[in-house]
The first five atom37 places (N, CA, C, CB, O) and aatype in JSON, in Angstrom:
{
  "aatype": [20, 20, 20, 20, 20, 20, 20, 20, 20, 20, 20, 20, 20, 20, 20, 20, 20, 20, 20, 20, 20, 20, 20, 20, 20, 20, 20, 20, 20, 20, 20, 20, 20, 20, 20, 20, 20, 20, 20, 20, 20, 20, 20, 20, 20, 20, 20, 20, 20, 20, 20, 20, 20, 20, 20, 20, 20, 20, 20, 20, 20, 20, 20, 20, 20, 20, 20, 20],
  "atom_mask": [
    [1, 1, 1, 1, 1],
    [1, 1, 1, 1, 1],
    [1, 1, 1, 1, 1],
    [1, 1, 1, 1, 1],
    [1, 1, 1, 1, 1],
    [1, 1, 1, 1, 1],
    [1, 1, 1, 1, 1],
    [1, 1, 1, 1, 1],
    [1, 1, 1, 1, 1],
    [1, 1, 1, 1, 1],
    [1, 1, 1, 1, 1],
    [1, 1, 1, 1, 1],
    [1, 1, 1, 1, 1],
    [1, 1, 1, 1, 1],
    [1, 1, 1, 1, 1],
    [1, 1, 1, 1, 1],
    [1, 1, 1, 1, 1],
    [1, 1, 1, 1, 1],
    [1, 1, 1, 1, 1],
    [1, 1, 1, 1, 1],
    [1, 1, 1, 1, 1],
    [1, 1, 1, 1, 1],
    [1, 1, 1, 1, 1],
    [1, 1, 1, 1, 1],
    [1, 1, 1, 1, 1],
    [1, 1, 1, 1, 1],
    [1, 1, 1, 1, 1],
    [1, 1, 1, 1, 1],
    [1, 1, 1, 1, 1],
    [1, 1, 1, 1, 1],
    [1, 1, 1, 1, 1],
    [1, 1, 1, 1, 1],
    [1, 1, 1, 1, 1],
    [1, 1, 1, 1, 1],
    [1, 1, 1, 1, 1],
    [1, 1, 1, 1, 1],
    [1, 1, 1, 1, 1],
    [1, 1, 1, 1, 1],
    [1, 1, 1, 1, 1],
    [1, 1, 1, 1, 1],
    [1, 1, 1, 1, 1],
    [1, 1, 1, 1, 1],
    [1, 1, 1, 1, 1],
    [1, 1, 1, 1, 1],
    [1, 1, 1, 1, 1],
    [1, 1, 1, 1, 1],
    [1, 1, 1, 1, 1],
    [1, 1, 1, 1, 1],
    [1, 1, 1, 1, 1],
    [1, 1, 1, 1, 1],
    [1, 1, 1, 1, 1],
    [1, 1, 1, 1, 1],
    [1, 1, 1, 1, 1],
    [1, 1, 1, 1, 1],
    [1, 1, 1, 1, 1],
    [1, 1, 1, 1, 1],
    [1, 1, 1, 1, 1],
    [1, 1, 1, 1, 1],
    [1, 1, 1, 1, 1],
    [1, 1, 1, 1, 1],
    [1, 1, 1, 1, 1],
    [1, 1, 1, 1, 1],
    [1, 1, 1, 1, 1],
    [1, 1, 1, 1, 1],
    [1, 1, 1, 1, 1],
    [1, 1, 1, 1, 1],
    [1, 1, 1, 1, 1],
    [1, 1, 1, 1, 1]
  ],
  "atom_positions": [
    [[45.9, -67.37, 99.09], [45.82, -67.05, 100.52], [45.18, -65.69, 100.74], [47.23, -67.09, 101.17], [45.42, -64.73, 99.99]],
    [[44.37, -65.63, 101.78], [43.67, -64.44, 102.17], [44.58, -63.41, 102.76], [42.6, -64.77, 103.11], [45.39, -63.77, 103.62]],
    [[44.5, -62.12, 102.38], [45.31, -61.09, 103.05], [45.05, -60.98, 104.54], [45.06, -59.76, 102.43], [43.93, -61.22, 104.99]],
    [[46.07, -60.61, 105.33], [45.93, -60.52, 106.75], [44.74, -59.6, 107.18], [47.23, -60.0, 107.35], [44.06, -59.92, 108.15]],
    [[44.5, -58.5, 106.48], [43.41, -57.6, 106.91], [42.09, -58.36, 106.73], [43.41, -56.24, 106.07], [41.18, -58.2, 107.54]],
    [[41.99, -59.16, 105.71], [40.71, -59.96, 105.54], [40.57, -60.9, 106.65], [40.68, -60.74, 104.21], [39.47, -61.03, 107.21]],
    [[41.64, -61.59, 107.02], [41.55, -62.59, 108.12], [41.06, -61.89, 109.44], [42.98, -63.27, 108.35], [40.19, -62.41, 110.14]],
    [[41.66, -60.72, 109.72], [41.26, -60.04, 110.93], [39.82, -59.55, 110.82], [42.19, -58.87, 111.21], [39.06, -59.65, 111.79]],
    [[39.44, -59.03, 109.67], [38.12, -58.59, 109.44], [37.09, -59.76, 109.61], [38.03, -57.97, 108.04], [36.01, -59.55, 110.16]],
    [[37.43, -60.91, 109.17], [36.53, -62.09, 109.34], [36.37, -62.42, 110.82], [37.09, -63.34, 108.59], [35.26, -62.71, 111.26]],
    [[37.43, -62.37, 111.56], [37.38, -62.63, 113.0], [36.51, -61.58, 113.72], [38.82, -62.63, 113.59], [35.66, -61.94, 114.54]],
    [[36.72, -60.27, 113.41], [35.94, -59.23, 114.0], [34.44, -59.29, 113.65], [36.51, -57.93, 113.59], [33.57, -59.04, 114.49]],
    [[34.17, -59.62, 112.39], [32.78, -59.77, 111.94], [32.12, -60.95, 112.63], [32.72, -59.94, 110.4], [30.96, -60.88, 113.03]],
    [[32.85, -62.02, 112.77], [32.29, -63.26, 113.42], [31.91, -62.88, 114.86], [33.37, -64.49, 113.41], [30.83, -63.26, 115.32]],
    [[32.76, -62.16, 115.56], [32.44, -61.77, 116.91], [31.26, -60.87, 116.94], [33.6, -61.12, 117.56], [30.35, -61.08, 117.75]],
    [[31.21, -59.84, 116.07], [30.04, -58.94, 115.96], [28.75, -59.68, 115.73], [30.25, -57.94, 114.84], [27.75, -59.45, 116.41]],
    [[28.78, -60.6, 114.75], [27.6, -61.37, 114.42], [27.15, -62.28, 115.59], [27.87, -62.21, 113.18], [25.96, -62.47, 115.82]],
    [[28.08, -62.79, 116.28], [27.7, -63.59, 117.44], [26.98, -62.73, 118.54], [28.98, -64.27, 118.02], [26.06, -63.17, 119.22]],
    [[27.47, -61.48, 118.67], [26.76, -60.64, 119.59], [25.38, -60.29, 119.13], [27.52, -59.42, 119.83], [24.45, -60.24, 119.93]],
    [[25.23, -60.03, 117.81], [23.95, -59.64, 117.25], [22.97, -60.82, 117.3], [24.11, -59.14, 115.81], [21.77, -60.63, 117.48]],
    [[23.48, -62.01, 117.15], [22.57, -63.18, 117.18], [22.02, -63.54, 118.54], [23.28, -64.36, 116.64], [21.03, -64.26, 118.65]],
    [[22.66, -63.03, 119.58], [22.25, -63.32, 120.9], [22.55, -62.19, 121.85], [22.89, -64.55, 121.36], [22.21, -61.03, 121.61]],
    [[23.18, -62.56, 122.92], [23.56, -61.54, 123.91], [24.78, -60.75, 123.44], [23.86, -62.19, 125.28], [25.78, -61.34, 123.04]],
    [[24.7, -59.39, 123.49], [25.83, -58.6, 123.02], [27.18, -58.95, 123.75], [25.49, -57.12, 123.2], [28.28, -58.72, 123.24]],
    [[27.0, -59.51, 124.95], [28.22, -59.87, 125.71], [29.01, -60.97, 124.99], [27.85, -60.35, 127.14], [30.2, -61.14, 125.24]],
    [[28.33, -61.72, 124.09], [29.07, -62.7, 123.32], [30.15, -62.11, 122.49], [28.16, -63.44, 122.46], [31.21, -62.71, 122.36]],
    [[29.91, -60.95, 121.93], [30.86, -60.23, 121.09], [32.1, -59.84, 121.98], [30.17, -58.93, 120.43], [33.24, -59.99, 121.56]],
    [[31.84, -59.35, 123.14], [32.9, -58.92, 124.05], [33.75, -60.17, 124.38], [32.3, -58.24, 125.37], [34.98, -60.15, 124.36]],
    [[33.0, -61.27, 124.7], [33.75, -62.53, 125.08], [34.57, -63.09, 123.96], [32.78, -63.61, 125.54], [35.66, -63.62, 124.17]],
    [[34.04, -62.97, 122.72], [34.79, -63.46, 121.57], [36.06, -62.6, 121.31], [33.88, -63.46, 120.32], [37.12, -63.12, 120.97]],
    [[35.92, -61.24, 121.5], [37.06, -60.41, 121.29], [38.11, -60.6, 122.38], [36.63, -59.0, 121.22], [39.31, -60.53, 122.1]],
    [[37.66, -60.83, 123.63], [38.61, -61.15, 124.73], [39.37, -62.44, 124.4], [37.87, -61.29, 126.1], [40.57, -62.54, 124.65]],
    [[38.66, -63.44, 123.85], [39.3, -64.67, 123.51], [40.34, -64.5, 122.41], [38.29, -65.67, 123.11], [41.4, -65.14, 122.42]],
    [[40.01, -63.6, 121.44], [40.98, -63.29, 120.36], [42.15, -62.56, 120.86], [40.35, -62.48, 119.27], [43.27, -62.87, 120.46]],
    [[41.96, -61.6, 121.73], [43.14, -60.87, 122.33], [43.95, -61.86, 123.16], [42.68, -59.64, 123.24], [45.18, -61.82, 123.07]],
    [[43.36, -62.74, 123.98], [44.11, -63.71, 124.72], [44.98, -64.6, 123.88], [43.2, -64.53, 125.5], [46.14, -64.85, 124.2]],
    [[44.37, -65.11, 122.73], [45.06, -65.97, 121.87], [46.23, -65.26, 121.17], [44.1, -66.54, 120.89], [47.27, -65.88, 120.94]],
    [[46.09, -64.03, 120.85], [47.18, -63.2, 120.29], [48.25, -62.94, 121.27], [46.67, -61.89, 119.81], [49.44, -63.06, 120.96]],
    [[47.86, -62.59, 122.49], [48.76, -62.23, 123.56], [49.72, -63.42, 123.83], [47.96, -61.82, 124.84], [50.92, -63.24, 124.03]],
    [[49.15, -64.64, 123.84], [49.97, -65.75, 124.16], [51.03, -66.02, 123.13], [49.13, -66.92, 124.34], [52.06, -66.63, 123.42]],
    [[50.8, -65.58, 121.96], [51.84, -65.74, 120.88], [52.92, -64.73, 120.82], [51.22, -65.73, 119.6], [53.9, -64.88, 120.09]],
    [[52.7, -63.62, 121.65], [53.72, -62.52, 121.65], [54.91, -62.92, 122.58], [53.05, -61.14, 122.14], [54.75, -63.68, 123.53]],
    [[56.04, -62.39, 122.28], [57.19, -62.5, 123.19], [57.0, -61.48, 124.3], [58.55, -62.26, 122.43], [56.25, -60.52, 124.15]],
    [[57.68, -61.7, 125.4], [57.64, -60.74, 126.53], [57.94, -59.34, 126.05], [58.64, -61.14, 127.63], [57.28, -58.38, 126.45]],
    [[58.96, -59.22, 125.18], [59.34, -57.91, 124.67], [58.21, -57.29, 123.86], [60.6, -58.02, 123.81], [57.94, -56.1, 124.02]],
    [[57.55, -58.02, 123.03], [56.47, -57.58, 122.27], [55.29, -57.13, 123.11], [56.09, -58.62, 121.37], [54.61, -56.15, 122.79]],
    [[55.07, -57.84, 124.17], [53.97, -57.52, 125.1], [54.29, -56.19, 125.78], [53.78, -58.66, 126.18], [53.4, -55.35, 125.88]],
    [[55.53, -55.95, 126.24], [55.87, -54.7, 126.85], [55.75, -53.56, 125.86], [57.25, -54.76, 127.41], [55.3, -52.48, 126.24]],
    [[56.13, -53.74, 124.62], [56.05, -52.72, 123.61], [54.59, -52.27, 123.41], [56.66, -53.23, 122.3], [54.29, -51.08, 123.33]],
    [[53.66, -53.28, 123.33], [52.3, -52.94, 123.16], [51.71, -52.23, 124.38], [51.53, -54.17, 122.85], [50.89, -51.31, 124.27]],
    [[52.16, -52.69, 125.55], [51.67, -52.03, 126.77], [52.14, -50.54, 126.77], [52.2, -52.79, 128.06], [51.37, -49.64, 127.1]],
    [[53.35, -50.35, 126.4], [53.92, -48.99, 126.37], [53.19, -48.12, 125.37], [55.41, -49.04, 126.04], [53.01, -46.93, 125.61]],
    [[52.77, -48.67, 124.28], [52.07, -47.89, 123.26], [50.61, -47.6, 123.67], [52.09, -48.64, 121.92], [50.05, -46.54, 123.38]],
    [[50.03, -48.57, 124.34], [48.58, -48.48, 124.65], [48.37, -48.75, 126.18], [47.75, -49.54, 123.77], [47.74, -49.74, 126.53]],
    [[48.88, -47.9, 127.05], [48.69, -48.15, 128.49], [47.22, -47.93, 128.9], [49.63, -47.21, 129.32], [46.53, -47.11, 128.3]],
    [[46.79, -48.62, 129.86], [45.42, -48.58, 130.33], [45.04, -47.13, 130.69], [45.24, -49.52, 131.56], [43.88, -46.74, 130.51]],
    [[45.97, -46.36, 131.18], [45.68, -44.98, 131.57], [45.19, -44.15, 130.41], [46.9, -44.33, 132.18], [44.41, -43.21, 130.58]],
    [[45.66, -44.51, 129.2], [45.33, -43.78, 127.96], [43.83, -43.87, 127.74], [46.11, -44.36, 126.72], [43.17, -42.88, 127.43]],
    [[43.3, -45.08, 127.9], [41.89, -45.26, 127.67], [41.02, -44.53, 128.7], [41.58, -46.72, 127.67], [39.98, -43.98, 128.36]],
    [[41.46, -44.54, 129.92], [40.71, -43.82, 130.95], [40.71, -42.34, 130.69], [41.28, -44.09, 132.32], [39.7, -41.69, 130.91]],
    [[41.86, -41.77, 130.22], [41.96, -40.37, 129.93], [41.06, -40.01, 128.75], [43.4, -39.98, 129.65], [40.43, -38.96, 128.76]],
    [[41.0, -40.88, 127.75], [40.13, -40.59, 126.6], [38.65, -40.7, 126.99], [40.44, -41.56, 125.43], [37.82, -39.97, 126.45]],
    [[38.33, -41.59, 127.92], [36.94, -41.68, 128.34], [36.5, -40.48, 129.18], [36.71, -42.95, 129.12], [35.39, -39.97, 129.06]],
    [[37.43, -40.07, 130.04], [37.16, -38.88, 130.9], [37.02, -37.58, 130.03], [38.34, -38.69, 131.98], [36.17, -36.73, 130.29]],
    [[37.9, -37.44, 128.96], [37.82, -36.27, 128.04], [36.47, -36.31, 127.28], [39.03, -36.28, 127.01], [35.92, -35.25, 126.95]],
    [[35.97, -37.47, 127.01], [34.71, -37.52, 126.2], [33.43, -37.33, 127.09], [34.63, -38.91, 125.44], [32.35, -37.04, 126.57]],
    [[33.58, -37.49, 128.41], [32.48, -37.29, 129.27], [31.95, -35.81, 129.31], [32.88, -37.74, 130.63], [32.75, -34.87, 129.31]],
    [[30.7, -35.65, 129.34], [30.14, -34.27, 129.32], [30.49, -33.47, 130.61], [28.6, -34.33, 129.15], [30.1, -32.31, 130.74]]
  ]
}
């Protein structure tokens, strides 16, 4: 059986290659589909835990800090 990290790596590489083969937006769409599939398998409690660890505000703050 393939290790979990290899499984994830295969999925991420497939999305990346799909974007390279055509429109880069294909990669984004593939990654969104992957996240959606994973999200559907989480319990409500797990979803809240992930949201608490990675709130949307965090990404906005990081983007603003990186801006010149």
